[in-house]
N, C-alpha and C positions, 0 to 999 in steps of 0.2 A: 400453379400454372408455370409454364416454362419461362415467361418473361420476368417472374419474380426474382430469379437468380441474377438478372442483370441490374435490378434495382436495389436489392438488399443482399449484402454479403459481408464477410469478415475479412479484413486485411491486417492481420496481426503484425506488429513490428514496423509498419510503414508510417511515414510522416504524413500529416494532412496535405502537404504540398504535393507529394507523390500521388496520393489518392486522387486529388482534384485533377491533376494533370492527366491521369489515366481516364478518369470519368469524362472529362471534356473532350478527349480524343475519340471516344466511342459513344456518341449520344444514344440514349435509349429510345426506341421507337416501338409503340404498342399498336396492336390491331383493335378493331372494335370488339372482337370477341374477348379481349383481355381486360376490358374496362366495363364499367356500368355507366351508361349515359343517362344523366339526370336531366329531365326536361322540366323546367319550371312551369308552373301553371300560369296561364294567361287568361285574362277576362275576355269573353266574347263581346262582340259589338253590342252595345246597349246593356251589357250586364254590369251590375254594380257589386263589387266585392267589399262588403262591409257587414259587420254583425247585424243581423235582422232579428228584432225581438219578436217572439211568438205572441200571439194574442192572449190576453189575460183570461184565465179560466178559473173561476172560483172552485175551491176544493169542497166536494160534496160527500166525502167519505165513501161508503159502499155503493152509493148511487152514481159515482163518477163514471163517466163514459170510458170504457176500455179497461176498467179495473177488474180483470178476470180473476177468478178464484184459483189459488195455487194449492197444490196438494199439501195437506198438513197445516194449512194456515188460513186465516180469514181474508176476506176481500179488503183491499186497501192497505195491506201491510207494506213493509219497507221494500221487499223484493219487487212487488208489482209497481209500487210508486216509483222506485228507483229506475226500473227498466223503462217505464213510461217517460221519466225525465230525461233519459239518455236517448230517447227516440226509438226504442226497441218495442215493436208491437207484440201482441200476444202470440202470433204464429212464430215470429222469430225467437221469442223467449222460450217457447216450447221446444223448438229445434235445438237451442243451446243447452237446455236442461237434458234433453234426450242424448245429445252428444257427450255431455259430461258424465252421464250415467254409464256410458260404455267404457270409460277409462277406469281401469282397475289397479294398475301398477304404479301410479304416480302419486298416490297418497291423498286421496280426497275426491269427493264426488264433483267438486267444482272445477277440477283441473280440465283444461282443454288442450288438445294436441296442437303443437306448433306446426304450422305449414312447413313442409320439407324444403320448399324453394327458398325460404329465408336464410337457410344455412349455406346456400350455394351462391350468395351474392359475391361479386368481385371485390377484391381488396382496393381497387383504385376506382374512384368515381370522378367523372368529368362532366362538364356542362358545356354545350356548344355555344359559341359566341360568334360575333361577326368576323373577328380577326383570327379565330382558331378555337381552342378549347381552354377552359378554366379547370384547374384541379380543385375539386370541392371536397374530396374525401380521400385519405390515404391511410388505410388500415394497417398500421405498422405491426400490430400484434399478430395479425394473420400472416403477414409476409415473413415476420421473424420465426413464426412457427414452421412455415414451409422451409425456411433456411436452416432450422435446427439450432439457431443461436439467438440468445436474448440480450447479450451485452457486447460492447465493442463493435457495433455494426457500422457499416458504411451504407448510406442511403443516397441513391442517385435518382432524382426525380425524372420522370419521362420528359423527353423533349418534343416528341411527336405522337399523335394519336391519329391513326388512319391517314397518315401523310400530312396532317395539319399540325401546326405548332401549338404547343401549350404556352399561352401568353400570360396567364394570370394564376395566382394561388389565392384561393378564397380564405377569408379569416378563419373559418372552421375546418380547414383541410386537415389540420393535425389536432383535432379535438382530444381532450384528455382520455376519453373512453377508447380512442383509437391507438394511443401511444403509451398509455400507462404501463410501467414495468419494463419497458424496452430501453436499454442504454444505447445511445447513438454516439459514436466517436466523430463522424464526419457526415454532414448533410450537404449535398451538392445541388444547387439550384442551376438548371441549365441556362445556356445563353439565349434561349428563345423566350424566357419569362421576362415580361416587362413590368408587371405590377404585382405587389405582394400585399395582401390585406393586413390591416392592423391587428396585432395580436396573433398572427398565424403561427408563430414559433414560441408563444408564451408557455404552452403546456408541453412542449417538446423537450425531453431530456437529452439535448444534444450539446456536445462540448465544442464543436467547431462547425460553423455555417459558412458556406462559400456562396457568394452572389455572382451570377453570370454577368456577361458583358452588357446585356440589354436591359437590366433592371434599372428603371428610372423612378419608381415610386415604391419605397420599401415599407412604408407604414410604421407606426410606433410599435416596437416589439419589447414589451415588458419582460423582465427576466428575474425570476425568483429561484435562486439556486436550490433552496430547500423546499420549494413549492412544487417540484416535479418528482416523479418516481421513475427510476432511482434518482436520488438527489445528486447534484453536480458540485464539483469543487471549483470549476472554472467554466468560462465560455469565451470563445474568440471568434472573430470574423476574418474572412479574406474576400477579396474582390478581384474579378478578372481584370487584366490589364487594359482592356478596351472599354471599360465602363466609363461613361462620361458624367455620371451623377454621383458616384460614391468612390471612396478609396479607403483602404485599411492601413492602419499604422500601429504596429505592435499588438495586433489583435483587436484594436478598437476600430469602430466604424465611424467615419466622418464623411461629410460632403466632399465633392471633388475639389473644391477650393480650400478645404480645411477649416472653414469658419463655423460649420455646424457640427457639434459633437452629438452623434446619435446613439452611440453605445461606447461606454468606457470599460475596457476589459478588466475583470478582477484577476487575482486578488489585489487588494488595495493596501498600501503601506500606511502607517500611522501618520506620516507626513507626506501627502500626495500632491502632485502637481498636474494640472490639466495640460493636455498637449498644446504646444506653442501655436499661437494664431487663432485659437478658438474664440469665437465671439458669441455664439449661441449654444446653449446646452439644452438638449431635448428633454421632454417630460419623463422619459424612461431611459435616460442615458446611464443611470447608475443601477447596478444590480442590488437586489435584496437577498437576504439569506446568507450574508457574509459579513466579515468585520468591516466596519466603516472607518474612515480615517478620522483622526482628531484634528488635523490641520489640512486645509486645502489651499493650494497656491494657484493664482490665476494671473494672467497678464493684463496690461492696461486696456486692451481692446475688448475685454469681456463686457458684453452688452446686456444679455438676458440669460437667466438661469430658470428654466421651467421646472426642472427636477427638484423635488423637495425631500428626497431620501437623505440628504446630507445637511439638513438645516440645523442639526445639533452640532455640527463641526464649526471650527473657526476658519473663516475665509480670509486669506491674506491677499489683498489686491490693492492697487493704488486708489486713492480717493477720487482720482479723475476718471476711473472706469465707470461707465454708465450703470453697470450692474451693482456697484457698491451701494448706492442709495436705495435701489430696489430691494436688495437683500436686507438692509437695515430696516426698511419699512415693514417687512414681514417677520421681523424678530430674529433674524440671523445675526450671529456675532461676526463682525467685520473689523479687520485691523489693517492699517496701512503698511507700507513696506518697511517703515522704521519700527520694527517689532523686535522685542527682546524676549528671550526664553530663559527663565530662571526658576529652578525648583519646581519643574513641571507646570509652571504658570507662564502665560503670555501677557506681555505688557505693550501697550501702544505708546510710542514716544514721539508722536507727530507734533503735539502741542508743547507748551511750556512745562506742563506737569505730566507725569506718567499716569496711565490708566490701566487698571487690570481688566483685560478683555476675555480671558479664559483661564479657568483654574485647572486643577488636575483632572484627567479624564475619569469617566465613571468607572467604578470598580467592576471587575469581572464577576459575573454571576456565578453562583455555586455550581450550576449545571455545566457551565462552560469550563470551569476549573476541573470538574470531574472528567469531562470529555477530553480535555487536553491531557490529563494524567493517563487516561486510558489509551489515548493515541500514542503517547510516549512509551507506554508499556508495550504496546503491540509492536512498535518500531524496534524497541530494544530486543524483545524476544525473537522477532524475525531475523535480526542481524546476528544473534549469537546461537540461534538454533534451539533455544529452550522453548518449553511449552507455553502457549499463550493462556492467559487466565480464562477459565470457563465462565460464561456469563452468570450461570446460576450460583457457582461457587463465589464469584466476586460479589454478587448481590447479597448472599448470605453473610459474607465476611464484612461487608459494608454495614449491615445491620448489627454485627458484633463489634462495631467500632474499630474495624481494621482495614476495610476497603480492599481486601485481597492483595495487599502489597503492590498496588498499581504503580506507584512512583518508584518503587525499589526495583523495577525491571519487569514486572508482570509475572514473576515466578510464584508458585504456590508455596508459601512458607508458613511457619507456625503462626497461629493467631497472636497478635500483639506486636509483631515485628514490622508491619507496614504502618503507614500513617493512618491516623484515625479519620473517620468520616467528618467529625467535628472540625478537625484541623484543616481538611481540604475545603470545608464549607466556609471557613473564615477567610476574608479577603486579606491579601498580602500587602495592601496599600499602606502608605504612611499614615499614622494615626494623628499627626499634628500638621496643621497648616498655619504657619506664622508668616504673614505677608511682610515683606520688607518695607521700611519707611522711605527708602530711596532706591531708585533703579537708574543706573547709568547717570548718576549725578542729578536726576530729576526727582522731586518728591512725589510719592504716590498719593494723589489727591482724591481719587474716586475709584469706585468699582462699577464697571459698565453693566448694563442690563444683561441678565442671563449669563454672567461670567461664572457664577458658581451654582450651577444646577445640582451638582454633587460636591461634597466636601468631606474631609476626614472627620474623625470623632471630635477633634478639638480645633477650633478656628480662632485665631487671634488677629484682630484688625489693628493696624498701627495707628498712632495718634495723628498722623498726617492726613488720614482719610477724612473728608468732609461730607461725602455723599455716597450712598449705595443705591444703584439703579434697581429697576423693577426686575422681578423674576429670579432673584438670587435665593433660591429655595434652600440650598445647602442640605439636601437630603442625605441622611446618614450622620449628621452632626449632633453631638450630645452636649458639648460645652462650648459656649460662645462668649468671647470677651470683646465688648465694644468699648472704644476709648472715649475719653473726654475730648471734645472738639468735633465729634460727629454731629452733624446737623440734620441730615435727612436720610430716611430709610424708605425705599420705594415700596410699591405694592407687591404682595405675594413673595415676601422675603422671609427666610428662616422658617420654613414650613416643614421641618423634618419630623415633627410630632414626637420627637424623642428628646427635646431640649430640656436640660436642667434649668433651674431658676436663672433668668437673665437679668443682670443689673443694667438698666438703661442709664446712659450718661445724662448729666445735668444740662448739657448743651443741645440735646436732641430737641428739635422743634417740630418735626414732621415725620409721621409714620403712615404709610399707605395701607389701604384696605387689604385684608387677607394676610397680613404679616404676623409672625409669631403665633401662628395657629397652634392651639393646644398647649402653648407654652405658659409658664408662670413668669411674669415680669415684675421686677421691683422698681417702682417709680422713684426717681431720685429726689424730687422736691418734697413729696408727701410721705415717702416711705411705705406706701401701700403696696402690697403684693397682689397683683390682679391675675386672674386666670382667664386667658384670652378665649373667647367662644370659638367653637368650631365653624360657625356660620359667618362668612365674611359680611353678610348683610347686617349682622349684629355687631360689627366691629365698632369698638369704642375709641379707637385711636383718632387723633386729630392731625390734620395736615397744616394747620395755621396757628399753633400754640404761641401765645405771647411770651416774651422773655421772662424768665423766672417761674414758668409754669410747666407742668408735665404735659406732653402731647396725648392726654388721655382724658376722656369725659367720664368722671366718676358718677355723675347723675344718671347718665345712660347705662352705665355699668350696673348701678343699683336696680334699674328697671329690668335688666337682663337677669339678675339674680332673683328678683321677685317672680319673674315669669318661669324660671326654673327650666329653661330649655337650652340645649346645645352648650351646656357647661360640662366639660368632660369630668371634672372632679368637683362636684358640688359641695361636699363637706369641706374639702380643703379651701374652696373659694369663700365659703361662709366664715370659716375660722380666720382666714387671713383678713377678711373685710372687718370682722369684729376686733381683730387685733390692732388695726389702725383705723379707727372710726373717724376719718377725716371727711368733712362735708357730708355726713350721713344724717338723715332725719331720725328723730326719736322713734317714730313709728317703724321705720325700716330696721333700726337697730333692735327693737323689741321683737319684730317678726323674725329676723335672722336668728336671734337668740333662742326663740321658741323652736325654730326648726332644728337648730343644733341640739337642743335637748331631746328632740324626737329621735335622734340617732342613737341615743343611749350610751352604752359602754363604748361603742365604736368611736364616738367623738372623744371620750376621755383617753382612750388608747392612742388616738392620733395626736392629741396634745402632748402626751408623755413622750411620744417618739419624735415628733418634729418641732414642738413648740419651744419657745425661749421665755425668758423672764418677762419681756414686754408683752408677749401674747398672753401669758398666764395673768399678768396684771390687768390687761384689758378684759379678758374673759371673766375674771373675778369681779371687776367693776360692773360688768353686764349681768351679773347675778347667775352665772352658770355653775357655781360651786356651792350652792346652798344645800343644806341637809346632808343626806347620805352620799351625795355626789362628791362632797368634799373628802370624805374618808377614802372613797375609791380612787379619787384623783391623786391624793397624797401617796397611797400605796403604789400606784402605777408609776409615779415619778420616782419613788425610792427604788423600785425594781429597775428603772431605766438609768439609775445613778445620776439623776438630774437634781443634785443637792442644792443648787442655786434656786431652782424653782420651789423645792421643798421648803427651804428657809423662808422664802418670800411668802408662801401660802400659810406657813405656821404663824408668821408675824401678822399677816392679814387676818387670819382667823382669831388670833388673840385680841386684836383691836375690835373685830366685830363682836366677839363674845363679851369683851369688856364693856362695849357700848350698849349691848342689849341686856346685860345682866347687872348693870351698876346698881339697880334698885332692888334686885331679887336676892342676890347673895348665894342662893343654894347651888345653882348649876355652875357657878363660877368656881366653886371650891374643888372641882375635879382636878384641875391643874393641867397645863399644857405639857409639862415635863412628864407627868405620868401617862398622858394619853399618847404622846408621840415619842416615847423613849426609843432610841436607836439600839 
């Protein structure tokens, strides 16, 4: 239609300000013939619009009323029953089947011709209201097709329809099916619009949105940059100078007084500061689908933060700010203004002691590293005029451990000259996190809750730390060093599931539920190596251990081993429990020994690979090396070069043989030297 050229067009090379100025100077006015007027249904007087249940009718098979016979099938089949259930009587069903039989070129007898008038619907749908019209549908795909351009479009919404103003934009005006695949550079909301429905622009792939002077209710507009098609790299807002409800600041949308932050324009820096004077942050103020900041700074007046997209970041704001307590209550890391940054960690220095409030940021995922390398390659090749890597060729070379030479500039080179896929998949973060014992002259006394959701492969806690808060999962950590002097470990700490054996300090008195999941912990007082169950409901750690005792319930642990559930390495757990049979009953010890025997050679190989003299001694006392098992175990220990264990077993066997054969004489004459000659 002719009016579509006024609403959708391309303005290459012009700034959003110039486009908005031109659009507002020439408002778009449509006639009734240019739009589709949607009239909502209204109940008549005395009519009740609610689902009415049909009277129940028992199914009687072929005798059911209205179950007519269908050609080629019996009465009461799915076709007749289904049509009756949809309210289609016999005559109507017969007409539909006859119509379907006339369709020959659409691939099936059940195809029905689409009415021709459906293809001629208008691209703009409006609904009449008391004050004017409401925009309820805007088919951007159809308008872009008429304009012949699918990207870089300028969209100017109509100001008038049949001489009446457009005063409202409905929530579904830009539904995904209407805008998918169309790139919009600028969307101009005219000065006549007063209200915008919540989520009206959520599916719109628009980079810049301008609000007219009369908009007084904008609604919550969620923005996911990667959730629209085509995806966006940014979104900004601007507002007409005469608007009394909203204003824009650097692309962000705020209330007129600047106290409500409704939209914070991306991209976001790693250390990001909210606009000055903001007191309330809306529920959808932060974009999704883009890099989130690691640190967020706010002023003392911050009162409430409804948005939860940045709950994993560190918020730096004064303790006097009303929002500080609210953020802490929902688990957000909050630090006062007296914060110190050292070795990618943040420390709170408000009190007499330093507190670790945030560790290093999470490592970049492998997919993001590949994407960054590809983007750098494209930028380099575009700048020097060389060929860009072909997608298929790059994928093939990635499988060949070459990645197509993406980081080397995007040129197609010989296989082996570019970085390997394994190298790009490995994180470049530091592999060691050794926390300082002192920060700015204050001892580091504790680790705050959720300070270390991620951590490098090795984490060393200094001796000055006395407590570790809840939620320090340390995902990615393999080696953990806990100091003497540590007294408390909160719940759900050190849950990387890749931890090597952790030595718990003697001073530890409390360990919360869910900590050390899947880990092997060596208790300091008893020397028992325990395998922590995967189910936190079966946690055997204690939070009130007396002095001189380990914070672990061995009796409950033996019950877990007897049940045989949720123990990730059952054979290892049994071997370690038999190796240190502290506070174990004779029946449990015998049952565990029998179960180890049932593993056969696997148990003997495990002892030769991981066991020491103390384990071999305890297993021998438990009777696990009787008969032929002794010969197999000796040979496996010799192959593993465990000569200390071999020497002990030989001496143990000599004593056993001497004790059993002291009165027989015959079997003792074989000689240990001849039997175990090296």
